[in-house]
Every structure is written in structure tokens, then in C-alpha cells.
C-alpha positions in Angstrom: 19.4 138.0 169.7 20.2 134.9 167.7 21.3 133.9 164.2 22.7 131.1 162.2 26.3 131.4 161.1 26.8 133.8 158.4 23.2 135.1 158.6 21.9 138.2 160.3 20.1 138.3 163.6 16.5 137.4 163.7 14.4 140.3 164.8 10.9 139.1 164.1 9.3 136.5 166.4 8.0 134.3 163.5 11.3 134.5 161.8 13.2 133.5 164.9 11.0 130.6 165.6 11.4 129.4 162.1 15.2 130.0 161.4 16.3 129.1 165.0 14.2 126.0 165.5 16.5 123.1 166.5 19.3 125.6 167.7 17.6 127.4 170.6 16.4 125.5 173.6 13.9 128.3 174.3 12.6 131.5 173.1 11.9 134.7 175.1 9.4 136.7 173.0 7.9 140.2 173.4 5.0 142.1 171.8 7.1 145.2 171.2 8.6 145.0 167.7 12.3 145.6 167.1 12.8 148.6 164.9 16.1 147.4 163.5 18.9 144.9 164.1 22.3 145.9 165.2 25.3 143.9 166.3 27.6 144.5 169.1 30.7 146.7 168.4 34.0 145.1 168.8 37.3 146.9 169.6 40.8 145.8 170.8 43.9 147.6 172.0 46.4 148.1 169.3 49.7 150.0 169.8 48.4 151.3 173.2 45.0 152.6 172.0 41.6 151.2 171.0 40.9 150.3 167.4 37.4 149.6 166.4 37.1 146.2 164.5 33.3 146.1 164.2 31.5 149.5 164.1 27.9 149.0 165.2 26.1 149.5 168.6 27.2 152.7 170.2 28.9 154.1 167.0 26.2 154.1 164.5 24.7 156.3 163.1 27.4 158.8 164.5 29.2 160.6 161.6 32.6 161.8 160.9 33.6 165.1 159.2 34.7 164.7 155.6 37.9 166.1 154.5 36.3 166.5 151.0 32.8 168.1 150.8 30.2 166.3 148.8 28.7 168.4 145.8 25.8 165.8 146.0 25.0 162.8 148.1 26.9 159.5 147.5 26.1 156.0 148.5 29.2 153.8 148.9 28.2 150.2 149.2 31.5 148.6 150.6 32.7 145.0 150.0 31.5 141.4 150.1 32.9 140.6 153.6 32.4 142.5 156.9 30.1 144.7 154.9 29.1 148.2 155.9 28.0 151.0 153.7 28.4 154.7 153.8 26.5 157.8 152.8 28.3 161.0 152.1 26.3 164.2 152.4 27.5 167.8 152.5 30.6 167.6 154.9 29.6 164.4 156.8 30.4 160.7 156.3 27.9 158.4 157.8 28.8 154.7 158.1 25.9 152.3 158.4 26.0 149.5 160.9 27.9 146.2 160.5 26.0 144.0 158.1 28.6 141.2 157.8 29.4 138.7 155.0 27.0 138.8 152.1 27.2 135.2 150.9 23.7 134.3 152.1 20.5 135.7 150.7 19.2 136.8 154.0 22.3 138.8 154.6 22.1 140.6 151.3 18.4 141.4 151.9 19.5 142.8 155.3 22.1 145.0 153.5 19.3 146.4 151.1 17.0 147.1 154.1 19.6 148.8 156.2 20.8 151.0 153.2 17.2 152.2 152.5 16.7 152.8 156.3 19.8 155.1 156.5 18.7 156.9 153.4 15.4 157.7 155.0 17.1 158.6 158.3 19.3 161.2 156.4 16.6 162.2 154.0 18.6 161.4 150.9 18.3 159.5 147.7 21.7 159.3 146.3 22.2 159.2 142.5 25.9 158.6 142.7 27.0 155.0 143.8 30.5 154.1 144.6 31.6 150.4 144.7 34.5 148.0 144.5 36.3 147.0 141.4 35.5 143.2 142.0 32.8 142.2 139.5 31.6 139.3 141.5 30.8 141.2 144.8 27.1 141.3 145.6 27.6 145.0 146.3 29.0 145.7 142.9 25.9 144.0 141.3 23.7 146.0 143.6 25.5 149.3 142.4 25.2 148.3 138.8 21.5 147.3 139.0 20.2 150.2 141.2 18.9 153.2 139.5 21.5 155.9 139.5 22.9 158.9 137.5 26.5 157.9 138.0 28.6 154.9 139.2 32.2 155.1 140.4 34.4 152.1 140.8 37.0 152.5 143.5 40.0 150.2 143.8 40.0 148.2 147.0 43.2 149.2 148.7 42.9 152.9 147.6 39.6 152.9 149.5 41.4 151.4 152.5 44.0 154.0 152.5 41.6 156.9 151.8 39.5 155.8 154.9 42.4 156.2 157.2 43.2 159.6 155.5 39.7 160.7 156.0 39.5 159.6 159.6 42.6 161.6 160.4 41.8 164.4 157.8 45.1 164.2 156.2 45.3 166.3 153.0 47.5 163.9 151.1 49.5 162.7 149.4 50.4 159.8 151.8 52.4 156.5 151.6 49.5 154.1 152.2 50.6 150.7 153.5 47.5 148.4 152.7 47.8 144.9 154.0 44.8 142.4 153.8 43.9 139.0 152.2 42.4 139.9 148.8 41.3 142.9 146.9 40.7 143.2 143.1 43.7 145.1 141.5 43.3 147.4 138.5 45.5 144.7 136.5 43.0 142.0 137.3 45.2 140.2 139.9 44.5 139.7 143.6 46.3 142.6 145.6 46.9 142.8 149.4 50.4 143.7 150.1 50.4 147.2 148.8 52.4 150.4 149.1 50.5 153.2 147.5 51.2 156.9 146.9 47.6 157.9 147.7 45.6 161.1 147.3 41.8 161.2 147.6 41.2 161.3 143.9 44.0 159.0 142.7 46.9 156.7 143.6 50.1 155.1 142.4 51.2 151.5 143.2 54.7 152.0 144.5 55.5 148.4 145.8 53.9 145.1 146.4 54.8 141.6 147.6 55.9 138.8 145.3 52.7 136.9 144.5 51.6 133.7 145.8 49.9 131.3 143.4 46.6 130.1 144.6 46.0 126.5 143.3 42.2 126.2 143.1 41.5 129.9 143.8 39.4 130.3 146.9 39.9 126.6 147.9 43.6 127.5 148.6 42.4 129.9 151.4 40.3 127.1 152.9 43.1 124.7 152.5 46.3 126.7 153.4 48.5 123.7 152.9 48.1 124.6 149.2 49.6 128.0 149.9 52.4 126.6 152.1 53.3 124.2 149.2 53.3 127.1 146.7 55.6 129.3 148.7 58.0 126.5 149.6 58.3 125.2 146.1 59.0 128.8 144.9 61.6 129.3 147.6 63.3 125.9 147.1 62.9 125.9 143.3 60.6 122.8 143.3 62.6 120.9 145.9 61.0 121.8 149.1 61.6 119.2 151.9 58.0 118.5 152.6 58.6 114.9 153.7 60.5 116.3 156.7 57.9 118.9 157.7 55.2 117.6 160.1 52.7 120.1 158.8 52.3 118.0 155.6 51.9 114.6 157.2 48.1 114.8 157.2 48.0 115.8 153.5 47.8 112.9 151.1 50.7 112.6 148.7 48.4 112.3 145.8 46.8 115.8 146.7 50.3 117.2 146.8 51.2 116.0 143.5 47.9 117.1 142.0 48.4 120.7 143.3 52.0 120.6 142.1 50.7 119.8 138.5 48.2 122.8 138.8 51.1 125.1 139.9 53.3 123.9 137.1 50.7 124.1 134.3 49.0 127.4 135.7 45.6 125.7 135.6 43.0 127.1 138.0 45.7 129.3 139.5 45.4 133.0 140.4 48.2 135.1 141.6 47.7 136.8 145.0 49.8 139.6 146.4 48.0 139.6 149.8 49.8 139.6 153.1 46.9 137.7 154.5 47.9 134.8 152.3 51.5 135.1 153.6 50.1 134.7 157.2 48.0 131.7 156.1 51.0 129.9 154.7 53.3 130.6 157.7 50.5 129.6 160.2 49.9 126.3 158.4 53.6 125.5 158.8 53.9 126.5 162.4 50.6 125.4 163.7 50.5 122.3 161.6 46.9 122.8 160.5 46.3 122.1 156.8 42.7 123.5 156.9 41.0 126.7 158.0 37.5 126.8 159.5 36.8 130.5 158.9 38.5 133.6 157.6 41.7 134.6 159.5 41.4 131.7 161.9 45.1 130.6 161.5 46.5 134.1 161.4 44.9 134.9 164.7 46.2 131.8 166.2 49.6 132.6 164.8 49.6 135.9 166.6 48.6 134.2 169.8 51.4 131.7 169.4 53.9 134.4 168.9 52.8 136.2 172.1 53.4 132.9 174.1 57.0 132.6 173.0 60.4 134.2 173.7 60.9 137.8 172.7 63.0 137.8 169.5 62.6 140.7 167.1 65.5 139.7 164.9 64.0 139.4 161.3 65.0 136.7 159.0 66.4 137.8 155.6 64.3 139.1 152.8 64.8 140.9 149.5 63.3 144.0 147.8 63.6 144.1 144.0 64.2 147.7 142.9 64.8 146.9 139.3 61.3 147.7 138.2 58.1 149.5 139.3 56.3 148.6 141.4 59.1 147.3 143.6 58.7 143.7 144.9 59.1 142.4 148.4 60.6 138.9 148.0 60.1 136.7 151.0 61.8 133.6 149.5 64.8 134.0 151.9 62.4 134.2 154.9 60.6 130.9 153.8 64.0 129.0 153.6 64.9 130.4 157.1 61.6 129.5 158.6 61.9 125.9 157.2 65.4 125.6 158.5 64.1 126.5 162.0 61.4 123.9 161.7 63.9 121.3 160.7 66.2 122.2 163.6 63.5 121.7 166.1 63.3 125.4 167.2 60.2 126.4 169.3 57.3 127.3 167.0 56.4 130.3 169.2 59.9 131.7 168.6 59.6 131.1 164.9 56.2 132.8 165.0 57.7 135.8 166.7 60.5 136.0 164.1 58.0 135.7 161.3 56.1 138.8 162.5 59.4 140.6 162.9 60.4 139.9 159.3 57.1 141.3 157.9 57.5 144.4 160.1 61.2 144.8 159.0 60.2 144.4 155.3 57.6 147.0 155.6 59.8 149.4 157.3 62.6 148.9 154.8 60.2 149.6 151.9 58.8 152.8 153.4 62.3 154.1 154.2 63.5 153.3 150.7 60.5 155.2 149.2 61.3 158.2 151.5 64.8 158.3 150.2 63.6 158.2 146.6 60.5 160.4 146.9 60.9 162.3 150.0 59.3 161.7 153.5 55.6 161.7 153.6 53.0 160.7 156.2 52.3 157.0 156.4 48.9 155.5 156.7 48.5 151.9 157.8 45.3 150.3 156.4 43.8 146.9 155.9 42.8 144.0 158.1 46.3 142.8 158.8 46.9 145.8 161.0 44.4 144.4 163.6 47.3 142.2 164.4 49.0 143.8 167.3 52.3 142.2 166.9 52.7 143.3 163.3 51.5 146.8 163.9 53.8 147.3 167.0 56.7 146.1 164.9 56.1 148.4 162.2 55.6 151.4 164.5 58.8 150.6 166.2 60.7 150.6 162.9 59.1 153.8 161.7 59.0 155.7 164.9 60.6 158.7 163.4 57.8 158.9 160.7 54.4 160.7 160.9 52.4 157.5 161.0 48.6 157.1 161.5 46.3 154.0 161.6 42.6 153.3 161.9 41.0 154.1 165.3 37.2 154.9 164.9 36.8 153.2 161.6 37.6 149.4 161.1 41.0 148.7 159.4 39.5 145.9 157.4 36.5 145.8 154.9 34.3 147.2 157.6 35.9 150.5 156.8 36.0 150.2 153.0 32.8 152.1 152.2 33.9 155.2 154.0 37.1 155.2 151.8 34.9 154.6 148.7 32.7 157.6 149.6 35.5 160.1 150.1 37.3 159.0 146.9 34.0 159.5 145.1 33.7 163.0 146.5 37.1 163.9 145.2 36.4 162.5 141.8 33.1 164.4 141.6 35.0 167.6 142.4 37.7 166.7 139.8 40.4 166.4 142.4 43.5 164.3 141.9 
């Protein structure tokens, strides 16, 4: 059991000796071949019960009962990160094992091999392929290149919510709260802070978060000081007190000026609604870490920081713009309050706790406002941000009088995406809304 970062485990002796040379000090080999690779499953306690974060050993190939029967087999290919795939057949949903991120060729080849293996295991050859809207996902290319009678594109956050609905066999509609880093929206922007009125076959975008401009696109995720600069300049109308914030001390002034030019001109800038990007910006300011080594590194550290501090559930101010649809959660008051706390020398752990409380309060406020407008409906929490125990507990506390469900047996993040894609495809094949 060994692999390079971002690559699948080596399961063949010759492959291991080649790929792990220079990494492993020794090799324990065997003459019995390994039939298939499979990662360890990962779970954590969230809101008092286990939540599966990586569904693999011990869970696969166990299946779930589908709330929508499949008129014919469907292969759902999932997303680019934390990839799993799913086969829907009759009244069963079978998630494949965790494949991981598909950036490397060997990982993509592993995805192809595992997909073919599960099809043989279930004795199907699906002619309907469900995939994400994102045109640059390797799984989207696979879906478009593979021989099939029909292909169905499924919006990322609709799939997240549908996965939770399917796990709990909710008939719908529900208010789906889908928080993650990035997912391709049907308007071509990056979504990730979404409130959806969701059915299996359709959805309506009810509310979202004020977008954060990503200067340099993906580079802004690797260098979250760019995100922090964007939200502060937005909150302070271009006059953010960067010189007084220690988090910006390691960032060269010339780099700050270049990014400000990009933001001002809108060059190489994409608009992102993702709550994951909100976490990135706050973590940069509170942890004073201008760069991230891997996905969700800083948000996880921010959660740990909040747990180490004083208990303070008092949220900072925020606004919700109800003047147009979708409604918009505006966190500019929060960014000003967080900055004031930093300048006043308040403990970072306390500020981290109040940050989490503000996101939870904003979530609760929007759901309650939607209930007043449209009537109370079940609420489904979906997306990788709800692996954060503090955020999830805060939302549950503020919506304790609602019928609220969250992922348990299926990962909340992109590891559960394929299951949602599959059940959406089943509904569309049946002509359901």
C-alpha cells in the first residue's frame, strides 16, 4: 500500500518498484496478485453522529435503495476531485470506491478501470451517462467520448442536494443548502454558496452569496491572500487597511498592486460564490498564511483554531439583499467587523469562532426568510463545507425547529456527487420534475 501524492496506490509489484523507487526504504512483495485497489474509508463525528467523508473499504460495493427507479441502467461519472462514480440499476444506487483527484494520468486510468470493473460486477453496460456541467472536468470528457445513447449534464449543486435527498429518501421538494468551494453554475459562473428549491428532476436557485472575484482564477485558491485582498477591498471600497494587517506582511507590495490592477480591470478574474472561498479568505487573515499547500488546508486549520478559543456564538453583522432573485447574502459587514477585531488585538481563536457563528446565522436567516415566503419545507445540507463540525452544529442550532437532514452514509463533498447525478438522471429519464 503506497502511492505518490495525487496518484492511486500501486497494486502491481513491478509498478510499485518503479513508481515508489526513491520513496520507500523497502518493499514487502507477494506472489498473490491484488485484484483491485481500494482506499481506507474515512468518517468523522458531525452533529453527534458519524458522517462518511471517504466511502471505500467496508462500504463498497454496498448499494442504497433509490427513491426513483431506473428505467434503464445509468452510469454517473462524478466530478474532478475526490472522484467516485455511481451505477443506477432498477431500484439500486451503487457507488464505486473512492478514486480521488483526476489530475494525473494514472488516476484517470484508475477511474476507467474501476468503472469497467463495477459494470462487470453488476452485469450492465449503461447507455445513459450522467456528468457534471463543467466542460474541463476529465469526467465530462470521458462522458462525451464514451459510446452512449444519451448523455445528461447535471448541475453540480443540484447533484449534491439530490444525493442527500436520495440517501434519506425524501420525496421533495426541499430547500437544499449546498456549500462548497467551486461548482459550475448554469450561468457560467462558479457557484458554491447556494440555496436551491430542489426536486429530483429540477431545481430553482433561491439565494446565493455575494461573489468573490478570483484574480488569476485557480491561482487565487492556492494563494488565498488574493481572496482576502478581494473581499477587503470590496468591503472597504478599495481602502482596506492592509498595511496594519500582519497577514499581508509576507506579501510583496508589488504583488498586491498587480492583483489590484487585475481586480480593477477585470482581467483574468472569475466570480466565485463558493462558501469555501469565504473560508479561505478568513483563514488567511486569522492564520496569517498567504498560501495553501493543498485543498481545504486553511479552512480545516481555521476550524481547529475556533475550537481552541472561547465559546462565543455571537455573529457579526451581515446583510441579505431581497430586492432581486436569487437573494444575495452580503458579508461585507462581517469583513469589516473581523478586520476591526484584528486591529484591536482580539484573540484569533475568538474571531474564528465568531466567523463560524456568522456563517451559521446567515444560513439560518436565509432559510427562515424562504420559509416565510414559500412555506416551510424540509432542509437538506449538502457540500463539503458541512464536514466542518462547527458550521454544521451552528446551522442545526439555528434551525432546530426545521426538518433538517444531512449526509451520513454518502460523503457530503464531491465523493457523493455521482450518486446525486444518477438519481437526477433517473428522474429526467422518467420525465419527472
